[in-house]
Each structure stands twice: as C-alpha cells, then as structure tokens.
C-alpha positions, 0 to 999 in steps of 0.5 A, a space after each residue: 178767029 180761029 178756032 171754033 164759036 160757040 154759040 148759044 144754040 149749042 147744047 150745054 155738055 154735061 161734064 164740067 170740070 168745076 162746080 162753078 159751071 156745073 151752078 150755072 148750067 143747072 140753072 140755065 136747065 132749069 130755068 129752060 125745063 121749068 117755065 121759069 122767064 129768066 134770062 141767062 149770059 154765059 161769060 167768057 174767062 172774065 180778067 181785070 183788078 179783083 179778079 183771082 191771082 190764080 184762075 185754074 182757067 186762064 193763066 192771065 192772072 198768074 203772069 200778070 200778078 208775077 210781073 207786079 210782084 216781080 215774080 216767077 208764077 210758080 206754073 207756067 203758061 203755054 203760049 200757044 193755048 187760048 181762049 176768049 178772055 174779056 176784061 171786067 169792065 166789058 163783062 159787067 159792060 154786057 151783062 147790064 146790057 140784057 139786063 136793061 134791055 127793052 126787049 130781049 129775043 132770046 134766053 141765053 147770050 154770051 159775054 165775052 171778047 169774041 176771040 182767042 187770046 194766046 198766052 203769048 200774047 198775053 206776055 207780049 203785051 205785060 213786056 210791052 208794060 214791064 220789059 224785065 218781067 219773068 213770064 215762063 213761056 213753053 212753047 207748044 200747048 199744055 198736054 192732052 188740051 184740044 187742037 182747037 179753040 173756041 170762042 164765045 158767038 158774040 151775034 146775039 149779044 150784038 143785035 139784040 143790045 149792041 155791045 161790042 167788047 171795046 177794050 183792047 188786051 195790051 192797054 189794059 194789062 197795063 192799067 192791071 198793072 198799074 192798079 195792082 201796084 197799087 193794091 197789093 196782094 
C-alpha cells in the first residue's frame, strides 16, 4: 500500500479544505475536551449511488457520471492522483458495526477502503464496463498535490468490530454505471 497510514491516534490537522471536514474535526475535539461519551468515525472518500456527481475531493463521481451520460467530464482527472475510496455499502456497514459493537476499546475509528485507489485504476474499471467512455486522464498528478497518498489504517476497526471492506472497485463501478442508467441525473 503506497503512502503513509492515517491512524486514529494521529492528531487532526487544524486546517480544513471545507466546512464539512472542519465540522467533523470540531465535533471530535469538542467530545474529547468536554468528556462527552461519544465515538467518532473518520471516513474515507465515499462513493456510489446517490453520491454527488461532482466531488471537490475525488474524480471518481464525475468520471462515472460522464461515462453513464456519454459525455466528457468538464474537469480532467490525473492518472496518478489517488485517495482512499470506500464504497457506500462498506461505509454503512462500518458505521453500523461501530454503532452495534458490544464493546469498543477506542473513541475514534477509521472507516475506509484501506488502500489508495488511483484515478487510472478508476478509469480502467470504467473502460472495462463501458469501453467507449470518454475519460480525459492527464498524465501525472494534479499540480501542487502532495507526493505521497495516505490511506486510512483499518487495524483498529477490524480488531474491534471485524470490519473489512468487501466491495472491489471494478465490479462496483460496473454496478454503479448500471444503477445510473436506471436513475439518470
């Protein structure tokens, strides 16, 4: 697995790229500082049916939606960009396992895919399902992007709940494209 692991013990960085991650960080910090008995989950990039067609964080939705519509996405993706992706069904199962665990040893759990998925892998999965899809992939990485892609450490949630991601990207992208065919946006 390339890149560093993001552990739940790692301190949260102060800076946030938007209000959603800022709110998550503030809530987690408030619970820790106030003594509120709460458990937090830190989520990877979630994708799948009913997700946003254009995410500011990940190229997968715009590439899949473009392939389903037969259009070229308005923003290209870079082949070597990568992120920890988690299919929505794995995400829901991970959260449910944390919520229903008989006992939890920690107050913070990562829920994710546990590996970096590059945009080139996403494009390959789309092409396997839709060979004619127009996928504008640029070589390399987004200018200014960090050199190493991090992914979530799933050791804690696996040990405490048995969670493991089960949805492989290739068949789930094909299923997502089929779902979009029946639910056009």
